[in-house]
C-alpha positions as CSV (number, residue, x, y, z in Angstrom):
1,M,22.0,-35.2,-3.7
2,S,23.7,-35.3,-7.1
3,Y,22.9,-37.1,-10.5
4,S,24.9,-38.2,-13.5
5,D,25.7,-35.8,-16.3
6,K,24.4,-38.2,-18.9
7,E,21.2,-36.5,-20.3
8,N,19.6,-39.5,-21.6
9,I,19.9,-41.1,-18.2
10,N,18.5,-38.2,-16.4
11,I,15.5,-37.9,-18.9
12,L,14.8,-41.6,-18.4
13,C,15.0,-41.3,-14.5
14,A,12.8,-38.3,-14.4
15,V,10.2,-40.0,-16.7
16,M,10.2,-43.2,-14.6
17,V,9.5,-41.1,-11.4
18,G,6.8,-39.2,-13.3
19,H,5.0,-42.5,-14.1
20,G,5.2,-43.6,-10.6
21,L,7.8,-46.4,-10.8
22,K,8.9,-47.0,-7.2
23,H,11.1,-50.2,-7.3
24,A,14.2,-51.1,-9.2
25,V,16.3,-54.3,-9.0
26,V,19.9,-53.3,-9.9
27,C,22.8,-55.6,-11.0
28,P,26.5,-54.9,-10.7
29,G,28.6,-53.4,-13.4
30,S,30.5,-50.2,-14.4
31,R,28.7,-49.4,-17.6
32,N,25.2,-49.2,-15.7
33,A,26.7,-47.4,-12.7
34,P,25.4,-44.0,-13.7
35,I,21.8,-45.5,-13.8
36,V,22.1,-47.3,-10.6
37,H,23.6,-44.2,-9.0
38,N,20.5,-42.0,-10.2
39,L,17.9,-44.5,-9.1
40,N,19.7,-45.1,-5.6
41,E,19.8,-41.1,-5.3
42,H,16.1,-40.4,-5.8
43,P,14.0,-40.7,-2.7
44,L,11.0,-42.0,-4.3
45,I,12.7,-45.3,-5.9
46,K,13.7,-48.1,-3.7
47,C,16.7,-50.3,-5.1
48,Y,17.3,-53.9,-4.5
49,P,20.7,-55.2,-5.4
50,V,20.9,-58.8,-7.0
51,T,24.2,-60.1,-8.5
52,D,22.9,-62.8,-10.8
53,E,21.0,-61.2,-13.7
54,R,18.7,-64.3,-14.4
55,S,17.7,-64.4,-10.9
56,A,17.3,-60.5,-10.7
57,G,14.9,-60.7,-13.6
58,F,12.6,-63.1,-11.6
59,F,13.1,-61.2,-8.4
60,A,11.8,-58.1,-10.1
61,L,8.9,-60.2,-11.6
62,G,7.9,-61.4,-8.3
63,I,7.6,-57.7,-7.1
64,A,5.7,-56.8,-10.1
65,E,3.2,-59.6,-9.7
66,Q,2.7,-58.7,-6.0
67,L,2.2,-55.0,-6.5
68,Q,0.6,-55.1,-9.9
69,E,2.8,-52.2,-11.0
70,P,5.9,-51.6,-13.2
71,V,9.2,-52.6,-11.7
72,A,12.7,-52.0,-13.3
73,V,15.5,-54.3,-13.6
74,V,18.9,-52.6,-14.5
75,V,21.9,-54.6,-16.0
76,T,25.2,-53.6,-17.6
77,S,26.3,-54.0,-21.1
78,G,27.0,-57.3,-23.0
79,T,25.6,-60.7,-22.3
80,A,24.2,-59.4,-19.0
81,L,21.1,-58.4,-20.9
82,L,20.7,-61.8,-22.4
83,N,20.4,-63.4,-18.9
84,L,17.1,-61.6,-18.6
85,A,15.4,-63.4,-21.5
86,P,13.8,-66.2,-19.4
87,A,12.0,-63.5,-17.1
88,V,11.2,-61.4,-19.9
89,A,9.5,-64.4,-21.8
90,E,7.6,-65.2,-18.6
91,A,6.6,-61.7,-18.1
92,R,5.2,-61.5,-21.8
93,H,3.0,-64.6,-21.4
94,R,1.7,-63.4,-18.0
95,H,1.2,-59.8,-18.9
96,L,3.4,-58.6,-16.1
97,P,5.0,-55.0,-16.3
98,L,8.8,-55.6,-16.2
99,V,10.9,-52.7,-17.2
100,V,14.3,-53.9,-18.4
101,I,16.9,-51.1,-18.6
102,S,20.3,-52.0,-20.1
103,A,23.4,-49.8,-20.3
104,D,25.3,-49.9,-23.5
105,R,28.3,-48.4,-25.3
106,P,27.9,-46.0,-28.2
107,M,26.7,-47.8,-31.5
108,G,30.1,-46.9,-33.2
109,H,31.8,-49.4,-30.7
110,I,29.6,-52.4,-31.7
111,G,31.5,-55.0,-33.6
112,Q,34.8,-53.3,-33.0
113,Q,36.4,-55.8,-30.6
114,M,35.5,-53.5,-27.6
115,G,34.9,-55.1,-24.2
116,Q,31.3,-56.3,-23.2
117,T,29.7,-55.1,-26.5
118,I,26.9,-57.1,-28.4
119,D,24.1,-55.7,-30.6
120,Q,21.8,-54.9,-27.7
121,P,18.7,-52.9,-29.4
122,G,16.1,-55.4,-30.3
123,A,17.9,-58.3,-28.4
124,L,14.6,-59.2,-26.5
125,S,12.2,-58.0,-29.2
126,R,10.5,-61.4,-29.6
127,F,9.2,-61.0,-26.0
128,A,9.2,-57.3,-25.3
129,L,6.1,-55.2,-26.0
130,L,8.3,-52.4,-26.9
131,D,12.1,-52.0,-27.6
132,V,13.4,-48.5,-27.5
133,N,17.1,-47.1,-27.7
134,L,17.7,-43.8,-25.9
135,V,20.7,-42.2,-27.6
136,E,22.5,-39.4,-25.9
137,P,20.6,-36.2,-27.1
138,H,22.6,-33.5,-28.9
139,D,19.7,-31.1,-29.9
140,D,16.0,-30.4,-29.2
141,L,14.8,-33.0,-31.6
142,T,16.8,-35.9,-30.2
143,R,15.9,-34.7,-26.6
144,W,12.3,-34.8,-27.6
145,H,12.8,-38.2,-29.1
146,C,14.4,-39.5,-26.0
147,N,11.6,-38.1,-23.7
148,R,8.9,-39.7,-26.1
149,L,10.5,-43.1,-26.2
150,A,10.8,-43.2,-22.4
151,N,7.2,-42.1,-22.1
152,E,6.1,-44.7,-24.6
153,A,8.1,-47.5,-22.9
154,L,6.5,-46.8,-19.5
155,L,3.0,-46.6,-20.9
156,A,3.4,-49.9,-22.7
157,A,4.5,-51.6,-19.5
158,R,1.4,-50.2,-17.8
159,R,-0.7,-51.9,-20.5
160,G,0.7,-55.1,-19.2
161,G,3.9,-56.7,-20.3
162,P,7.8,-56.4,-20.4
163,V,9.5,-53.5,-22.3
164,H,13.3,-53.1,-23.0
165,I,15.0,-49.7,-22.7
166,N,18.6,-49.7,-24.0
167,V,20.7,-46.6,-23.0
168,P,24.0,-46.2,-24.9
169,Y,26.4,-43.5,-23.7
170,D,30.2,-42.8,-23.9
171,E,32.8,-42.3,-21.2
172,P,33.5,-40.8,-18.7
173,L,30.9,-42.6,-16.8
174,F,31.2,-41.3,-13.4
175,N,30.6,-37.6,-13.4
176,F,27.8,-37.0,-10.8
177,T,27.5,-33.3,-11.0
178,V,23.9,-32.6,-11.9
179,P,22.1,-31.2,-8.8
180,A,18.6,-32.3,-9.8
181,L,16.7,-34.4,-12.5
182,P,15.1,-32.3,-15.2
183,V,11.6,-31.5,-15.4
184,E,10.2,-33.9,-17.9
185,R,6.9,-34.0,-19.9
186,I,4.8,-37.0,-18.7
187,I,2.4,-38.4,-21.2
188,T,-0.6,-40.0,-19.3
189,A,-2.9,-42.6,-20.6
190,M,-6.5,-43.6,-20.0
191,A,-8.0,-46.8,-21.3
192,V,-11.8,-46.3,-21.8
193,S,-12.2,-48.4,-24.9
194,I,-15.5,-50.2,-23.7
195,D,-16.7,-47.8,-21.0
196,E,-18.8,-44.9,-22.4
197,M,-19.2,-43.3,-19.1
198,A,-15.5,-43.2,-18.4
199,L,-15.0,-41.8,-22.0
200,F,-17.7,-39.1,-21.3
201,E,-15.8,-37.9,-18.2
202,A,-12.5,-38.0,-20.0
203,L,-13.8,-35.7,-22.8
204,K,-16.0,-33.7,-20.5
205,P,-13.2,-31.0,-19.7
206,I,-12.8,-30.3,-23.4
207,K,-16.4,-28.9,-23.5
208,S,-15.4,-26.2,-20.8
209,A,-12.4,-25.2,-22.9
210,Q,-12.7,-21.6,-24.5
211,K,-11.0,-22.6,-27.8
212,P,-11.2,-26.3,-28.4
213,M,-9.7,-27.7,-31.8
214,L,-10.4,-31.2,-33.3
215,V,-7.9,-32.3,-35.8
216,I,-9.0,-35.4,-37.7
217,G,-6.4,-37.6,-39.6
218,Q,-7.0,-40.4,-42.1
219,M,-10.1,-42.3,-41.1
220,S,-12.3,-45.1,-42.7
221,P,-15.3,-44.0,-44.5
222,G,-18.6,-44.0,-42.5
223,L,-17.1,-42.6,-39.2
224,V,-17.0,-38.7,-39.7
225,T,-20.5,-38.4,-41.2
226,P,-22.2,-35.2,-42.3
227,E,-24.4,-35.5,-39.2
228,I,-21.5,-35.7,-36.9
229,M,-19.7,-32.7,-38.7
230,N,-22.8,-30.6,-38.6
231,C,-22.9,-31.3,-34.8
232,L,-19.3,-30.5,-33.9
233,V,-18.5,-27.6,-36.4
234,P,-20.5,-25.0,-34.5
235,H,-18.5,-25.9,-31.2
236,L,-15.0,-26.8,-32.1
237,A,-12.5,-25.8,-34.7
238,V,-12.5,-28.8,-36.8
239,L,-9.6,-29.4,-39.2
240,V,-10.1,-32.3,-41.5
241,E,-8.7,-33.5,-44.8
242,S,-10.6,-35.4,-47.6
243,L,-9.0,-38.7,-46.2
244,G,-10.8,-38.3,-42.8
245,S,-14.4,-37.3,-43.6
246,D,-17.5,-38.4,-45.5
247,V,-17.9,-34.8,-46.5
248,G,-14.3,-34.3,-47.8
249,G,-11.7,-31.8,-46.3
250,N,-12.2,-28.3,-45.5
251,A,-8.9,-27.0,-47.1
252,F,-7.5,-25.6,-43.9
253,D,-4.0,-25.9,-45.2
254,E,-4.5,-22.8,-47.4
255,L,-5.8,-20.9,-44.4
256,L,-3.0,-21.5,-42.1
257,P,-0.3,-19.2,-43.6
258,L,-2.8,-16.3,-42.9
259,V,-3.6,-17.2,-39.4
260,E,-0.7,-19.0,-37.8
261,Q,0.5,-15.7,-36.1
262,N,-2.9,-14.4,-35.2
263,P,-3.7,-15.3,-31.6
264,D,-7.5,-15.2,-32.2
265,F,-7.1,-18.5,-34.3
266,A,-4.9,-20.3,-31.6
267,P,-6.7,-23.1,-29.7
268,D,-6.2,-23.7,-25.9
269,V,-6.7,-27.5,-26.3
270,V,-6.3,-29.9,-29.3
271,I,-7.8,-33.3,-29.7
272,Y,-6.2,-35.4,-32.5
273,M,-7.8,-38.6,-33.8
274,G,-7.2,-40.8,-36.9
275,G,-4.1,-41.7,-38.9
276,T,-1.7,-39.5,-40.8
277,L,-2.2,-35.9,-42.1
278,V,-1.2,-34.7,-45.5
279,S,-0.6,-31.1,-44.3
280,K,2.8,-30.3,-43.2
281,R,1.7,-26.8,-42.2
282,V,-0.8,-27.9,-39.6
283,K,2.0,-30.1,-37.9
284,A,4.5,-27.2,-37.8
285,Y,1.8,-24.8,-36.6
286,L,0.7,-27.1,-33.7
287,R,4.2,-27.9,-32.8
288,R,4.8,-24.3,-32.1
289,L,1.9,-24.1,-29.5
290,T,4.0,-25.6,-26.9
291,D,1.8,-24.6,-24.0
292,V,-1.4,-26.1,-25.5
293,P,-2.5,-29.5,-24.1
294,M,-2.6,-32.1,-26.9
295,I,-5.0,-35.1,-26.4
296,Q,-4.8,-38.1,-28.7
297,I,-7.6,-40.5,-29.3
298,S,-5.9,-43.8,-30.0
299,A,-7.7,-46.8,-31.2
300,H,-4.8,-49.2,-30.2
301,G,-3.4,-47.2,-27.2
302,E,-0.2,-46.2,-29.2
303,V,1.5,-43.0,-28.6
304,H,1.7,-40.7,-31.7
305,D,3.3,-37.5,-30.6
306,T,2.6,-36.0,-33.9
307,F,2.6,-32.4,-32.7
308,G,5.6,-32.6,-30.3
309,H,3.9,-32.0,-26.9
310,L,1.3,-34.6,-26.4
311,T,-0.1,-34.7,-22.8
312,Q,-2.6,-37.5,-22.8
313,V,-3.6,-40.6,-24.7
314,I,-7.3,-41.9,-24.5
315,H,-7.4,-45.4,-25.6
316,C,-10.7,-45.9,-27.4
317,A,-12.2,-46.2,-30.9
318,P,-12.5,-42.8,-32.6
319,A,-16.1,-43.7,-33.6
320,A,-16.9,-43.8,-29.7
321,A,-15.1,-40.5,-29.1
322,L,-17.1,-38.9,-31.9
323,Q,-20.3,-40.1,-30.5
324,V,-19.6,-38.9,-27.0
325,L,-18.5,-35.5,-28.5
326,E,-21.6,-35.4,-30.4
327,K,-23.5,-35.9,-27.2
328,L,-21.4,-33.3,-25.3
329,F,-22.0,-30.6,-27.8
330,G,-25.4,-31.6,-29.3
331,M,-27.6,-29.3,-27.2
332,A,-25.0,-26.4,-26.6
333,K,-25.0,-23.1,-28.4
334,G,-22.3,-22.3,-30.9
335,D,-18.9,-20.8,-29.8
336,P,-17.3,-17.8,-31.2
337,F,-13.9,-19.4,-31.7
338,A,-15.5,-22.4,-33.7
339,R,-17.5,-19.9,-35.7
340,L,-14.4,-17.9,-36.4
341,W,-12.6,-21.0,-38.0
342,C,-15.8,-22.2,-39.7
343,E,-16.6,-18.9,-41.5
344,H,-13.2,-18.6,-43.0
345,L,-13.0,-22.3,-43.9
346,D,-16.4,-21.9,-45.6
347,Q,-15.0,-19.0,-47.6
348,I,-12.2,-21.3,-48.8
349,A,-14.5,-24.0,-49.7
350,W,-16.6,-21.5,-51.8
351,H,-13.5,-20.2,-53.3
352,F,-12.3,-23.6,-54.8
353,D,-15.9,-24.6,-55.7
354,Y,-16.3,-21.5,-58.0
355,L,-12.7,-21.4,-59.2
356,R,-12.3,-21.7,-63.0
357,P,-8.6,-22.5,-63.4
358,D,-6.9,-22.8,-66.8
359,F,-6.1,-26.2,-68.4
360,S,-4.0,-27.9,-65.8
361,Q,-3.9,-30.8,-63.4
362,M,-6.1,-28.6,-61.0
363,L,-8.6,-28.3,-63.5
364,A,-8.7,-32.0,-64.3
365,V,-9.2,-33.0,-60.8
366,K,-11.9,-30.3,-60.2
367,L,-13.9,-31.5,-63.2
368,A,-13.5,-35.1,-62.4
369,L,-14.9,-34.5,-58.8
370,Q,-17.7,-32.3,-60.1
371,S,-18.5,-35.1,-62.5
372,V,-18.5,-37.7,-59.7
373,R,-21.0,-35.5,-57.7
374,E,-23.3,-35.3,-60.7
375,L,-23.8,-39.0,-60.9
376,D,-26.8,-40.6,-59.3
377,E,-24.7,-43.6,-58.1
378,P,-21.9,-43.8,-55.4
379,V,-18.4,-43.7,-56.7
380,T,-15.3,-44.8,-54.5
381,L,-12.3,-42.3,-54.8
382,H,-8.7,-43.4,-54.7
383,F,-6.1,-40.8,-54.9
384,A,-2.2,-41.4,-55.2
385,N,0.1,-39.6,-52.9
386,S,2.0,-36.3,-53.6
387,Q,0.1,-33.8,-55.8
388,P,-3.1,-35.7,-56.4
389,V,-4.0,-36.0,-52.8
390,R,-3.2,-32.4,-52.3
391,L,-5.6,-31.5,-55.0
392,A,-8.1,-33.8,-53.4
393,N,-8.0,-31.8,-50.3
394,L,-9.1,-28.7,-52.1
395,F,-11.9,-30.2,-54.3
396,A,-13.3,-33.5,-52.8
397,R,-16.6,-33.3,-51.1
398,Q,-16.7,-36.9,-50.1
399,H,-14.3,-39.4,-48.5
400,V,-11.0,-40.1,-50.3
401,R,-8.8,-43.3,-49.8
402,C,-5.1,-43.0,-50.3
403,N,-2.1,-45.1,-49.4
404,R,-1.1,-42.6,-46.7
405,G,0.3,-45.0,-44.1
406,V,3.9,-44.4,-45.4
407,N,3.0,-41.9,-48.1
408,G,4.7,-44.0,-50.8
409,I,3.9,-43.6,-54.5
410,E,3.9,-47.2,-55.1
411,G,0.7,-49.4,-55.4
412,S,-1.9,-46.6,-55.8
413,T,-3.4,-48.0,-59.0
414,S,-3.1,-51.6,-57.8
415,A,-5.1,-50.7,-54.5
416,A,-7.8,-49.1,-56.5
417,A,-7.9,-52.1,-58.8
418,G,-8.2,-54.4,-55.8
419,C,-11.1,-52.3,-54.4
420,A,-12.9,-52.4,-57.9
421,A,-12.6,-56.1,-58.1
422,V,-14.8,-56.5,-54.9
423,T,-17.3,-53.7,-55.4
424,D,-20.0,-52.9,-58.1
425,E,-19.5,-49.3,-57.4
426,R,-17.5,-47.2,-59.9
427,V,-13.9,-46.6,-58.6
428,L,-12.0,-43.6,-59.8
429,C,-8.2,-43.6,-59.2
430,V,-6.5,-40.4,-59.6
431,T,-2.8,-40.7,-59.9
432,G,0.3,-38.9,-61.0
433,D,2.7,-40.0,-63.8
434,L,5.4,-41.3,-61.5
435,S,2.9,-43.2,-59.3
436,F,1.2,-44.7,-62.4
437,F,4.3,-45.8,-64.4
438,Y,6.0,-47.1,-61.3
439,D,2.8,-49.3,-60.6
440,Q,1.8,-50.0,-64.3
441,N,1.7,-53.7,-63.6
442,A,-1.6,-52.9,-61.9
443,L,-3.1,-53.2,-65.5
444,W,-1.4,-56.6,-65.9
445,N,-4.3,-58.2,-64.0
446,S,-7.1,-60.5,-65.3
447,N,-9.4,-59.2,-62.6
448,L,-10.0,-55.7,-63.9
449,R,-13.6,-54.7,-64.8
450,G,-15.3,-51.8,-66.3
451,N,-16.0,-50.1,-62.9
452,L,-12.2,-49.1,-62.7
453,R,-11.5,-45.6,-64.1
454,I,-8.1,-44.1,-63.9
455,L,-7.4,-40.2,-64.3
456,L,-3.7,-40.0,-65.0
457,L,-2.0,-36.6,-64.5
458,N,1.0,-36.6,-66.6
459,N,3.3,-33.5,-66.6
460,G,6.4,-35.2,-67.3
461,G,7.7,-35.8,-63.8
462,G,7.3,-35.3,-60.2
463,G,5.3,-32.1,-60.3
464,I,5.3,-31.5,-56.5
465,F,9.1,-31.1,-56.6
466,S,8.8,-27.8,-58.6
467,Q,6.8,-26.5,-55.6
468,L,9.4,-27.1,-52.9
469,P,11.2,-23.9,-52.0
470,G,15.0,-24.0,-52.5
471,L,14.9,-27.0,-54.6
472,E,15.0,-24.9,-57.8
473,A,18.7,-24.1,-57.0
474,S,19.7,-27.6,-57.7
475,P,20.6,-28.4,-61.3
476,A,19.6,-32.1,-60.5
477,R,16.0,-31.2,-59.7
478,D,14.2,-31.9,-62.9
479,A,16.2,-34.8,-64.4
480,M,17.2,-36.8,-61.2
481,I,15.0,-35.8,-58.3
482,A,11.8,-35.0,-60.1
483,A,12.5,-37.9,-62.6
484,G,11.6,-36.0,-65.7
485,H,10.5,-38.2,-68.6
486,S,8.5,-38.4,-71.8
487,A,6.5,-41.6,-71.1
488,H,2.8,-42.0,-72.0
489,A,0.3,-44.7,-71.0
490,R,-1.3,-45.5,-74.5
491,G,0.9,-48.5,-75.2
492,C,0.4,-49.9,-71.7
493,C,-3.4,-49.5,-71.9
494,E,-3.5,-51.2,-75.4
495,Q,-1.3,-54.1,-74.2
496,H,-3.7,-54.9,-71.3
497,G,-7.1,-54.2,-73.0
498,V,-7.8,-50.8,-71.1
499,E,-9.6,-48.2,-73.0
500,Y,-7.7,-45.1,-73.5
501,R,-8.1,-41.4,-74.2
502,A,-5.7,-38.5,-74.0
503,A,-6.4,-34.8,-73.2
504,Y,-4.0,-32.1,-74.4
505,G,-6.3,-29.1,-73.8
506,S,-9.5,-27.9,-72.2
507,E,-11.8,-29.2,-74.9
508,D,-10.3,-32.8,-74.8
509,L,-10.5,-32.7,-71.0
510,Y,-14.1,-31.7,-70.8
511,S,-15.2,-34.6,-73.1
512,G,-12.8,-36.9,-71.6
513,I,-14.0,-36.5,-68.0
514,T,-17.5,-37.4,-69.1
515,W,-16.2,-40.4,-71.0
516,L,-14.2,-41.5,-68.1
517,V,-16.5,-40.9,-65.0
518,Q,-20.0,-41.0,-66.4
519,D,-20.2,-43.3,-69.5
520,S,-20.8,-47.0,-69.2
521,S,-18.3,-49.6,-70.3
522,D,-17.5,-53.3,-69.6
523,R,-13.7,-52.4,-69.7
524,P,-11.5,-50.4,-67.5
525,R,-10.8,-46.8,-68.8
526,L,-7.8,-44.4,-68.5
527,L,-7.9,-40.7,-69.3
528,E,-4.3,-39.3,-69.6
529,V,-4.2,-35.6,-69.1
530,V,-1.0,-34.3,-70.5
531,T,0.0,-30.9,-69.0
532,D,3.1,-28.8,-68.5
533,A,4.7,-28.7,-65.0
534,A,5.4,-25.0,-65.2
535,R,1.8,-24.1,-66.0
536,D,0.5,-26.5,-63.3
537,R,2.6,-24.7,-60.8
538,S,1.5,-21.3,-62.1
539,V,-2.2,-22.2,-61.9
540,W,-1.8,-23.5,-58.4
541,Q,0.0,-20.3,-57.3
542,Q,-2.7,-18.1,-58.9
543,A,-5.5,-19.9,-57.1
544,V,-3.8,-19.5,-53.8
545,E,-2.9,-16.0,-54.3
546,S,-6.3,-15.0,-55.3
547,L,-7.6,-16.8,-52.2
548,H,-5.1,-15.0,-49.9
549,H,-6.0,-11.7,-51.5
550,K,-9.6,-12.2,-50.5
551,L,-8.6,-13.2,-46.9
552,N,-5.6,-10.9,-46.3
553,H,-7.5,-9.2,-43.5
554,L,-6.7,-12.2,-41.3
555,Q,-2.9,-11.4,-41.2
556,V,-1.5,-9.9,-38.1
């Protein structure tokens, strides 16, 4: 028994076997010969040769309908793939698990008058549930990508419908020299979206873990409530940012540099729910824990392999999973691992609550959020990406909204304005200068009311770029990368009837925050806090260094 030397083919075949695919309809051709060879070699896969691709698609469909399990159909490159379109359309409308596998030439050959070449990726996207392209791996990242895409495609097919897996590779085609398929990670999926008992059983093993960790990404307000946090924190190490919880974040990003090499803080299972995370450190940390099972709670059953070694997807609403976790741990005693994390995260929260930074963007955000907490009425918080949302993770003690889906700077003020137009609550938008000036037409809007308040942090450019290690070596950093500027918002505000004040020092800032957050007005207000980027960076560094000095006993 021997297999092709094409690594993407071997990864795909191993994942197919791991997902229990047992039947493959194979069509003739030289480009797809290595795939056909592999499937024919494997003892757990039965191959059915069919010459006509259109007939082959429906032949595979008949098998899939009868067995109610995924069936592959393998074709060569070129128009052979297009002949499967009728069967794929039928499979889509009848929710039948058809796995289309097309061999392809390298992408550089497309459009170069090479034989049997068309633009195959996406050719069936109108009907396929998922369309993936498994390029030949050349390093660990592309190998992981190939594995993940193959897993995603097989999981999508099992949810009921056709998928298309395109496999490009270069010649030579017929080296069958690999003695065995690789051992590949198989991501499993469990659909328990409306079955509480099934969800209870799925999550029950987590309770028996010695060092469980719950990581919460961006969530809607009202899901991660104070009551749920109080129930879970004694039993799991909970890492949450201000975008994911009604009580704000726990600033774990500042603890990670001290504990990432300390085995006492390493979990033995990780549950991840919600959307994206701001923290790059937590992603890097969890990616290094390659032997730790990772379980994703997915509202839509999608695969998000954020930490690089996902083992299971549980398809259910995060709210349902939180309720089950609350029941699982509600009557249990606290656990040492959870207490270890909780005690140090509490120290960090205390540090930033009592921190007294010098005049800076950090001080502006801290004072604004303190002022919000002093009000007797609810305030909705909208933070822009980059530096503002990172400051929110240090000081916010309530839920924060942010356009974090793709992390862009555009639209932050406009989104806050839209929110303010349909609520009577006060809406505080905290934004950086580049985000604000890029979206300044948010103020060119007849729907603005006095409940919209904008805190503009202006230090003359993208402040976060001054904190990226190594970028200081580039002479293009300030003017071109960080987009240094001398713009101010007064004129824009006057043009659109927005009340305006500026703060150039601590005294202006203290009075300005009260004016912005607490005072009443029938017009929107904007406070522009003008700071120096170098000082902002220094204040941030001093705050972190003083924290690390307090917690230096954690380092190994």
